[in-house]
C-alpha positions in Angstrom: 15.3 9.1 -20.1 12.2 10.1 -22.0 9.4 7.7 -22.6 9.9 8.0 -26.4 13.5 6.8 -26.0 12.6 4.0 -23.6 9.9 2.5 -25.8 12.3 2.3 -28.7 15.4 1.1 -26.9 17.1 -2.2 -27.4 19.3 -1.8 -24.3 16.8 -3.4 -21.8 13.6 -5.4 -21.8 11.6 -3.8 -19.1 11.0 -0.4 -17.5 8.5 1.4 -15.3 6.7 4.6 -16.0 5.7 6.9 -13.2 2.9 9.4 -13.5 3.1 12.0 -10.7 0.0 13.7 -11.8 -2.2 10.6 -11.3 -0.7 10.0 -7.9 -1.3 13.6 -6.9 -4.9 13.5 -8.0 -5.7 10.3 -6.2 -4.0 11.4 -3.0 -5.7 14.8 -3.0 -9.1 13.2 -3.5 -8.5 10.8 -0.7 -7.2 13.4 1.7 -10.2 15.7 1.0 -12.7 12.8 1.5 -11.3 11.3 4.7 -12.4 13.0 8.0 -9.0 12.9 9.7 -5.3 12.5 9.0 -4.1 10.4 6.0 -0.8 8.6 6.5 0.8 7.1 3.4 1.8 3.4 4.0 5.4 3.3 2.7 5.4 -0.4 2.2 3.0 -0.1 -0.8 5.6 1.8 -2.9 8.8 3.2 -1.3 10.1 5.1 -4.3 11.4 8.5 -3.3 9.4 10.3 -6.0 6.2 8.6 -4.7 6.9 9.8 -1.1 7.6 13.4 -2.1 4.5 13.5 -4.4 2.2 12.1 -1.8 3.5 14.5 0.8 3.0 17.5 -1.6 -0.5 16.3 -2.3 -1.5 16.5 1.4 -0.7 13.4 3.4 -0.1 14.2 7.0 2.8 11.8 7.4 3.9 8.2 6.8 3.1 4.8 8.2 6.4 3.0 8.5 7.0 -0.7 9.5 10.8 -0.6 10.0 13.6 1.7 10.8 14.7 1.5 7.2 11.4 3.0 6.0 11.7 5.7 8.6 15.2 6.6 7.5 14.0 6.6 3.9 11.2 9.1 4.8 13.7 11.3 6.7 16.0 11.4 3.7 13.4 12.1 1.1 10.9 14.2 2.9 12.8 15.9 5.7 10.6 16.9 8.7 7.8 14.6 7.8 6.2 12.8 10.7 6.3 9.0 10.9 4.1 6.6 12.8 5.8 3.2 13.7 2.8 1.0 13.2 4.3 -2.5 13.0 3.2 -4.5 16.1 6.5 -6.5 16.1 9.6 -4.3 16.5 13.1 -4.9 17.8 14.2 -3.1 21.0 17.0 -1.6 19.0 14.7 -0.1 16.4 12.2 1.2 19.1 15.0 3.0 20.9 16.7 4.3 17.8 13.5 5.6 16.2 12.6 7.5 19.4 16.2 8.8 20.1 17.5 9.6 16.6 14.5 10.0 14.4 12.0 11.6 16.8 9.3 9.1 16.4 6.7 9.2 19.1 3.8 7.0 17.8 4.1 3.2 18.3 1.6 0.3 18.2 1.4 -2.9 20.3 -1.0 -5.8 20.3 0.3 -7.9 23.2 1.8 -7.6 26.6 5.3 -8.8 25.4 5.5 -5.9 22.9 4.3 -3.4 25.5 7.0 -4.7 27.9 9.6 -3.8 25.3 8.3 -0.2 25.0 8.2 0.1 28.8 11.8 -1.1 29.0 13.2 1.1 26.2 11.2 4.3 26.1 11.1 6.9 29.0 7.7 6.4 30.7 7.6 10.1 31.7 7.7 11.3 28.1 4.1 12.6 27.6 4.8 13.1 23.8 4.7 9.3 23.3 1.5 7.8 22.1 0.9 4.1 22.1 -1.8 2.5 20.0 -3.3 -0.9 21.0 -4.2 -2.8 17.8 -7.2 -5.0 18.3 -8.6 -7.8 16.2 -11.0 -6.1 13.8 -13.4 -9.0 13.3 -14.8 -10.5 10.1 -13.4 -9.1 6.9 -13.8 -9.5 3.2 -10.3 -8.4 2.5 -8.2 -10.3 0.0 -5.3 -10.4 2.4 -6.8 -10.7 5.9 -4.2 -9.5 8.4 -6.1 -10.5 11.6 -4.4 -13.9 11.5 -1.1 -12.2 12.3 -2.0 -9.2 14.4 -4.7 -8.0 16.8 -5.4 -8.3 20.5 -8.6 -9.7 21.8 -11.2 -7.4 23.4 -10.1 -8.3 26.9 -6.4 -8.0 26.2 -7.0 -4.6 24.5 -8.6 -3.3 27.7 -5.7 -4.7 29.9 -3.1 -3.1 27.7 -4.8 0.3 27.8 -5.0 0.1 31.5 -1.4 -0.8 31.9 -0.2 2.1 29.7 -2.4 4.5 31.7 -1.2 3.2 35.1 2.5 2.9 34.4 3.3 5.8 32.1 2.6 9.4 31.1 2.0 8.3 27.5 -1.3 8.9 25.7 -3.2 6.0 24.2 -4.9 5.2 21.0 -6.7 2.3 19.3 -5.8 0.8 16.0 -7.1 -1.9 13.7 -6.5 -3.1 10.1 -9.2 -5.1 8.2 -6.7 -6.4 5.6 -5.4 -5.4 2.2 -7.9 -4.9 -0.6 -10.9 -4.7 1.7 -13.7 -4.5 -0.9 -16.5 -3.1 1.1 -17.0 -0.6 4.0 -18.7 -3.0 6.4 -15.4 -4.4 8.0 -14.4 -0.9 8.8 -17.8 0.0 10.3 -17.8 -3.2 12.4 -14.3 -2.5 13.7 -15.2 1.1 14.5 -18.2 -0.1 16.5 -15.9 -2.3 18.4 -13.6 0.6 19.0 -16.5 2.6 20.4 -17.3 -0.2 22.9 -13.7 -0.4 23.9 -13.5 3.3 24.6 -16.7 3.1 26.8 -15.3 0.2 28.8 -11.7 1.2 29.1 -10.2 2.5 32.4 -8.1 4.9 30.3 -8.5 7.9 28.2 -8.2 7.0 24.5 -7.3 10.0 22.3 -6.9 8.6 18.8 -8.2 5.9 16.5 -6.2 4.5 13.5 -8.5 2.6 11.2 -5.6 1.2 9.2 -5.3 0.8 5.4 -6.6 -1.8 3.0 -8.7 0.5 0.9 -9.2 -1.3 -2.4 -8.1 -0.5 -5.9 -9.9 -1.7 -9.1 -8.4 -4.4 -11.3 -9.9 -6.0 -14.4 -11.2 -9.0 -12.5 -12.1 -7.0 -9.4 -14.2 -3.9 -9.8 -14.7 -2.1 -6.5 -16.5 1.0 -5.3 -14.6 4.3 -5.4 -12.7 4.9 -2.1 -14.4 8.2 -1.8 -17.8 6.5 -1.3 -16.4 4.3 1.4 -14.9 7.3 3.1 -18.2 9.2 3.1 -19.8 6.3 4.9 -17.0 6.3 7.5 -17.3 10.0 8.0 -21.1 9.7 8.6 -20.5 6.9 11.2 -17.9 8.9 13.1 -20.1 12.0 13.2 -22.9 9.9 14.7 -20.8 8.3 17.4 -20.2 10.3 20.6 -17.2 8.1 21.5 -15.5 8.5 18.2 -16.1 12.0 17.0 -13.9 13.5 19.8 -10.9 11.4 18.7 -8.0 12.1 16.4 -8.9 9.9 13.5 -6.3 8.6 11.0 -5.9 6.0 8.3 -3.0 4.4 6.4 -3.8 3.9 2.7 -1.2 2.6 0.4 -2.7 0.7 -2.6 -5.6 3.1 -3.0 -3.3 6.0 -3.6 -0.6 4.5 -5.8 -2.0 1.6 -7.8 -2.7 3.8 -10.9 0.5 5.9 -11.0 2.8 3.3 -12.6 2.9 1.0 -15.5 5.4 -1.8 -16.2 6.5 -2.2 -19.8 7.9 -5.6 -20.7 9.2 -6.5 -24.1 8.1 -9.7 -25.8 11.2 -11.8 -26.1 9.6 -14.9 -27.4 6.2 -15.9 -28.8 5.4 -19.6 -28.8 1.9 -20.1 -30.2 -0.5 -18.8 -27.6 2.3 -18.2 -25.0 4.4 -15.1 -24.7 7.6 -14.7 -22.7 8.4 -11.1 -21.7 11.0 -9.1 -20.0 9.4 -9.0 -16.6 7.5 -11.6 -14.6 6.5 -12.4 -11.0 10.0 -11.7 -9.7 10.5 -8.5 -11.7 7.4 -6.6 -10.5 4.4 -8.6 -11.5 4.0 -10.7 -8.3 0.4 -9.2 -7.8 -0.5 -10.6 -11.2 0.6 -14.1 -10.1 -1.6 -14.0 -7.1 -5.0 -12.5 -7.4 -5.1 -9.6 -9.8 -5.6 -9.4 -13.6 -4.0 -6.1 -14.6 -5.2 -3.9 -17.4 -2.9 -4.3 -20.4 -2.2 -3.0 -23.9 0.4 -3.8 -26.5 2.8 -1.4 -28.2 4.8 -1.4 -31.4 6.9 1.2 -33.0 6.3 3.6 -30.1 2.5 3.5 -30.3 -0.3 1.3 -28.9 -1.3 -1.4 -31.3 -4.9 -0.6 -32.4 -7.6 -3.1 -31.9 -9.5 -3.5 -35.1 -11.6 -6.2 -36.8 -8.6 -7.0 -39.0 -6.4 -7.2 -35.9 -8.4 -9.6 -33.7 -7.3 -10.3 -30.2 -6.6 -13.7 -28.6 -5.8 -14.9 -25.1 -2.2 -15.5 -24.3 -0.5 -17.2 -21.4 2.2 -14.8 -20.1 5.5 -16.0 -18.7 8.4 -13.9 -17.3 12.0 -14.3 -18.5 13.4 -16.5 -15.7 14.0 -20.2 -15.8 11.5 -20.8 -12.9 8.2 -22.5 -14.1 6.3 -20.5 -11.5 7.2 -17.3 -13.3 3.8 -17.3 -15.0 0.9 -14.8 -14.5 -2.3 -16.3 -13.0 -4.7 -15.2 -15.7 -4.6 -15.2 -19.5 -4.4 -11.8 -21.2 -6.3 -10.7 -24.3 -3.7 -9.2 -26.7 -3.5 -8.6 -30.4 -3.2 -11.8 -32.3 -0.3 -10.4 -34.4 1.8 -9.9 -31.2 5.4 -10.7 -32.0 8.9 -10.6 -30.6 10.0 -7.0 -30.0 6.6 -5.7 -29.1 5.9 -4.3 -25.7 3.2 -5.3 -23.2 2.2 -2.5 -20.9 0.9 -3.8 -17.5 -1.0 -1.0 -15.9 -2.0 -0.5 -12.3 1.3 -1.7 -10.9 1.9 1.2 -8.5 1.2 -0.9 -5.5 3.4 -3.8 -4.3 5.3 -4.1 -7.5 8.4 -2.0 -6.9 8.4 -2.9 -3.2 8.6 -6.7 -3.7 10.5 -7.2 -6.9 14.0 -8.8 -7.0 16.7 -9.6 -9.5 16.2 -13.3 -9.6 18.1 -15.1 -12.3 19.8 -11.8 -13.1 16.7 -10.2 -14.5 15.8 -6.8 -13.1 13.8 -3.7 -13.9 16.2 -0.8 -13.3 14.7 2.1 -15.3 11.9 4.4 -14.3 10.6 7.0 -16.7 8.7 10.0 -15.2 5.9 11.0 -17.5 4.7 14.4 -18.4 1.0 15.5 -18.0 -1.3 13.1 -19.8 1.6 11.5 -21.7 0.1 8.0 -21.7 -3.6 8.8 -21.4 
């Protein structure tokens, strides 16, 4: 379906647009700025066209958290390398990913998870690399992941020593400061910790995965460009004798895909200063119910509604279409005061964690994706 047809249809009340050119530009810029391997975090957006576009734009492989994500990558990007970087994996999935899918990179953050790898994987296989994920320390991330994963300093050293003593596997270190980390300092602090761990370890560490979490800008959350953060990281690595010899990698998701999709939701009811539209928190707008105010614009008759003095804006409360009272966006949105039933609201910057977490609650779903041509919505 073409965009011109979708924006005029009466057959459905919500659809996505996907802009491969924007995704390719963002990915290429990130890959060129990062002084190591860039792995795309599949969880941010698992659409097949996203995976293939990111791969074509230069990512070295994919960070997967489950066997299902690994199978998806294998099906959509044959031959691409995957890193199984979830610190909590079933024995079944560990064994299957090694045997059937050829995965050789795994992460642990406790003795119990390492015990599973030792029991399931051949300890003589020198192609296996096990990363020990350590607690990265203080973070300004919106979603701090250290409360769920991350070994202590002492436990990290013990795990590295066990791997070296009991296997032929190589070892790496990993951390993740959290999603939407808005400054470079948490990365730099964790990299300093990694350098100390390498100096103290009774094992040879060959790689460092600094995780993802690189931020994206939203209307209520301006952030520095990722390239400026990556430049600081590159300078730090170059200045560290312990780190500059390592294979360095990262796992961006949001920073690559946030700007490549919009979600168009038709206004199905206007009630004074409240609008009810064809998609809500269950249908792709969960990020807008939590922390983010998305850029928006209104459309009518196939064109954006112009903002003029005669067409003043007002703030609207935005609800989704379901019967759940929680189906309400966290922030009011400035939209044309003449907004009416049948108009469309375009929610921009929904490339990250929209498609991957939506569901068909109450029978409402977003089932159509329109791939845009070059500069079609600019």
